[in-house]
N, CA, C and O of each residue as an XYZ file, in Angstrom:
304
protein
N     -50.822    131.453     79.149
C     -51.218    131.628     80.458
C     -50.207    131.128     81.546
O     -49.782    129.973     81.521
N     -49.895    131.895     82.355
C     -48.886    131.506     83.427
C     -49.645    130.530     84.362
O     -50.856    130.584     84.573
N     -48.737    129.582     84.924
C     -49.387    128.603     85.862
C     -49.918    129.226     87.065
O     -50.914    128.735     87.596
N     -49.383    130.205     87.524
C     -49.964    130.977     88.672
C     -51.338    131.587     88.480
O     -52.098    131.791     89.427
N     -51.631    131.873     87.208
C     -53.041    132.356     87.007
C     -54.090    131.293     87.131
O     -55.250    131.700     87.189
N     -53.882    129.989     87.182
C     -54.825    128.937     87.373
C     -55.255    128.841     88.688
O     -56.389    128.410     88.895
N     -54.431    129.221     89.755
C     -54.805    129.068     91.208
C     -56.017    129.756     91.532
O     -56.175    130.936     91.219
N     -56.930    129.053     92.176
C     -58.121    129.477     92.761
C     -59.235    129.840     91.581
O     -60.256    130.466     91.864
N     -58.957    129.408     90.291
C     -59.985    129.592     89.341
C     -60.990    128.448     89.461
O     -60.594    127.300     89.665
N     -62.399    128.772     89.327
C     -63.273    127.798     89.466
C     -63.337    126.841     88.294
O     -63.143    127.282     87.161
N     -63.581    125.629     88.484
C     -63.719    124.561     87.452
C     -65.083    124.135     87.314
O     -65.686    123.756     88.318
N     -65.673    124.151     86.125
C     -66.991    123.697     85.806
C     -67.001    122.662     84.663
O     -66.238    122.764     83.703
N     -67.883    121.675     84.800
C     -68.026    120.735     83.645
C     -69.020    121.311     82.568
O     -69.660    122.353     82.706
N     -69.051    120.513     81.524
C     -69.845    120.838     80.465
C     -71.327    120.594     80.805
O     -72.190    121.007     80.030
N     -71.634    119.981     81.862
C     -72.970    119.804     82.505
C     -73.332    120.817     83.449
O     -74.311    120.623     84.170
N     -72.598    121.980     83.544
C     -72.671    123.143     84.327
C     -72.652    122.791     85.851
O     -73.323    123.397     86.686
N     -71.787    121.713     86.135
C     -71.645    121.343     87.466
C     -70.208    121.872     88.041
O     -69.152    121.696     87.434
N     -70.305    122.477     89.170
C     -69.187    122.996     89.818
C     -68.301    121.912     90.304
O     -68.777    120.996     90.976
N     -67.041    121.958     90.008
C     -66.117    120.797     90.434
C     -65.219    121.216     91.616
O     -64.934    120.450     92.536
N     -64.812    122.440     91.523
C     -64.023    122.976     92.553
C     -63.153    124.102     92.088
O     -63.351    124.616     90.988
N     -62.121    124.535     92.947
C     -61.254    125.636     92.537
C     -59.827    124.977     92.610
O     -59.491    124.178     93.484
N     -58.999    125.436     91.533
C     -57.700    124.854     91.233
C     -56.857    125.220     92.581
O     -56.793    126.336     93.096
N     -56.268    124.108     93.001
C     -55.379    124.335     94.256
C     -53.979    123.906     93.749
O     -53.003    124.377     94.334
N     -53.792    123.044     92.702
C     -52.617    122.642     92.181
C     -52.535    122.517     90.743
O     -53.527    122.227     90.073
N     -51.395    122.724     90.242
C     -51.175    122.384     88.679
C     -50.078    121.284     88.611
O     -48.935    121.422     89.045
N     -50.573    120.183     88.015
C     -49.601    119.049     87.869
C     -48.911    119.187     86.474
O     -49.536    119.241     85.415
N     -47.550    119.238     86.592
C     -46.754    119.511     85.399
C     -45.882    118.385     85.136
O     -45.507    117.680     86.073
N     -45.502    118.140     83.859
C     -44.516    117.290     83.297
C     -43.318    118.233     82.933
O     -43.247    118.709     81.800
N     -42.461    118.480     83.806
C     -41.286    119.402     83.528
C     -40.297    118.984     82.403
O     -39.584    119.829     81.861
N     -40.261    117.663     82.056
C     -39.388    117.188     80.973
C     -40.175    117.627     79.695
O     -39.493    118.126     78.799
N     -41.376    117.521     79.514
C     -42.038    117.836     78.247
C     -42.604    119.157     78.234
O     -43.075    119.596     77.185
N     -42.608    119.972     79.506
C     -43.011    121.268     79.489
C     -44.509    121.540     79.283
O     -44.928    122.543     78.706
N     -45.340    120.505     79.834
C     -46.838    120.681     79.608
C     -47.414    120.357     80.902
O     -46.817    119.776     81.808
N     -48.698    120.801     80.930
C     -49.670    120.550     82.126
C     -50.259    119.328     81.907
O     -50.645    119.094     80.762
N     -50.439    118.344     82.923
C     -51.047    117.199     83.060
C     -52.352    117.134     83.658
O     -53.225    116.362     83.261
N     -52.495    117.978     84.656
C     -53.782    118.028     85.303
C     -53.870    119.107     86.225
O     -52.835    119.662     86.596
N     -55.147    119.521     86.699
C     -55.507    120.451     87.605
C     -56.079    119.924     88.890
O     -57.183    119.380     88.865
N     -55.336    120.059     90.131
C     -55.752    119.615     91.274
C     -56.678    120.440     91.894
O     -56.467    121.651     91.957
N     -57.840    119.854     92.437
C     -58.782    120.784     93.160
C     -59.171    120.178     94.402
O     -60.118    120.733     94.958
N     -58.666    119.156     94.987
C     -58.940    118.702     96.251
C     -57.959    117.665     96.761
O     -57.021    117.330     96.038
N     -58.121    117.132     97.977
C     -57.281    116.076     98.517
C     -58.160    115.093     99.189
O     -59.175    115.406     99.811
N     -57.720    113.890     99.031
C     -58.368    112.804     99.850
C     -57.175    112.013    100.543
O     -56.571    111.093     99.992
N     -56.925    112.468    101.767
C     -55.768    111.882    102.476
C     -54.522    112.469    101.763
O     -54.363    113.685    101.667
N     -53.648    111.566    101.267
C     -52.371    111.863    100.643
C     -52.506    112.149     99.165
O     -51.592    112.690     98.542
N     -53.631    111.791     98.612
C     -53.791    111.829     97.152
C     -54.435    113.223     96.766
O     -55.235    113.816     97.491
N     -54.006    113.659     95.579
C     -54.645    114.916     94.963
C     -55.735    114.563     94.032
O     -55.465    113.769     93.131
N     -56.944    115.046     94.126
C     -57.937    114.821     93.227
C     -57.708    115.769     92.021
O     -57.750    116.987     92.193
N     -57.475    115.249     90.853
C     -57.254    116.204     89.712
C     -58.185    115.881     88.542
O     -58.724    114.782     88.414
N     -58.338    116.883     87.715
C     -58.972    116.855     86.246
C     -57.893    116.703     85.319
O     -56.982    117.528     85.395
N     -57.824    115.733     84.393
C     -56.890    115.655     83.461
C     -56.936    116.991     82.526
O     -57.997    117.499     82.162
N     -55.646    117.493     82.186
C     -55.502    118.701     81.463
C     -56.127    118.472     80.048
O     -56.650    119.414     79.453
N     -56.076    117.356     79.572
C     -56.683    117.125     78.201
C     -58.064    117.136     78.061
O     -58.598    117.076     76.954
N     -58.781    117.219     79.276
C     -60.323    117.388     79.267
C     -60.714    118.839     79.378
O     -61.912    119.124     79.372
N     -59.675    119.901     79.493
C     -59.948    121.258     79.536
C     -60.362    121.786     78.219
O     -59.575    121.683     77.278
N     -61.549    122.356     78.052
C     -62.156    122.839     76.835
C     -61.754    124.313     76.771
O     -61.207    124.743     75.756
N     -61.999    125.077     77.788
C     -61.659    126.517     77.759
C     -61.291    127.157     79.068
O     -61.730    126.730     80.136
N     -60.506    128.155     78.977
C     -59.968    128.963     80.114
C     -60.265    130.304     79.882
O     -59.734    130.825     78.901
N     -61.098    131.051     80.673
C     -61.228    132.514     80.714
C     -61.542    132.926     82.171
O     -60.637    132.925     83.006
N     -62.773    133.269     82.485
C     -63.057    133.568     83.879
C     -63.177    132.348     84.659
O     -62.955    132.440     85.866
N     -63.508    131.168     84.146
C     -63.645    129.862     84.705
C     -62.909    128.883     83.774
O     -62.548    129.206     82.643
N     -62.701    127.634     84.330
C     -62.178    126.648     83.554
C     -63.336    125.683     83.128
O     -64.035    125.210     84.024
N     -63.557    125.398     81.973
C     -64.489    124.558     81.469
C     -63.872    123.157     81.072
O     -62.947    123.088     80.262
N     -64.385    122.121     81.638
C     -63.905    120.807     81.347
C     -64.957    119.864     80.807
O     -66.132    119.962     81.159
N     -64.558    119.008     80.004
C     -65.533    117.942     79.408
C     -65.955    117.023     80.491
O     -65.140    116.405     81.177
N     -67.242    116.941     80.636
C     -67.733    116.016     81.836
C     -67.447    114.614     81.488
O     -67.392    114.251     80.313
N     -67.258    113.788     82.522
C     -66.999    112.367     82.238
C     -68.058    111.715     81.573
O     -67.822    110.811     80.772
N     -69.251    112.106     81.843
C     -70.356    111.409     81.098
C     -70.275    111.631     79.546
O     -70.519    110.708     78.769
N     -69.959    112.757     79.167
C     -69.752    113.115     77.876
C     -68.572    112.384     77.079
O     -68.672    111.924     75.941
N     -67.492    112.367     77.856
C     -66.360    111.590     77.464
C     -66.571    110.263     77.168
O     -66.064    109.782     76.155
N     -67.376    109.484     78.051
C     -67.809    108.005     77.913
C     -68.681    107.906     76.599
O     -68.635    106.821     76.020
N     -69.428    108.846     76.085
C     -70.226    108.818     75.022
C     -69.616    109.093     73.714
O     -70.189    108.735     72.685
N     -68.424    109.741     73.687
C     -67.723    109.979     72.389
C     -67.248    108.761     71.720
O     -66.671    107.876     72.351
N     -67.490    108.688     70.376
C     -66.981    107.437     69.784
C     -65.510    107.239     69.704
O     -64.827    108.263     69.715
N     -64.928    106.126     69.628
C     -63.584    105.886     69.673
C     -62.928    106.423     68.472
O     -63.593    106.325     67.441
N     -61.656    107.021     68.372
C     -60.971    107.535     67.268
C     -59.999    106.561     66.758
O     -58.913    107.001     66.379
N     -60.240    105.252     66.692
C     -59.351    104.382     66.121
C     -59.490    104.274     64.627
O     -58.749    103.525     63.990
């Protein structure tokens, strides 16, 4: 998927909660990977969803809810 295709896509959590629309894609150019999806701003800071929480991308972006992430057992 091209980075430009993410812009304006709606983001929803696994709890069916609307989070926002993608306004920015945070990239690590050295590694060539996405780090996060920015959906809002608070002053100078961009509010992002970590890219490793993305579960699916189609017509919407589905991300793991924070509540579900806290309940997952540790993988140590």
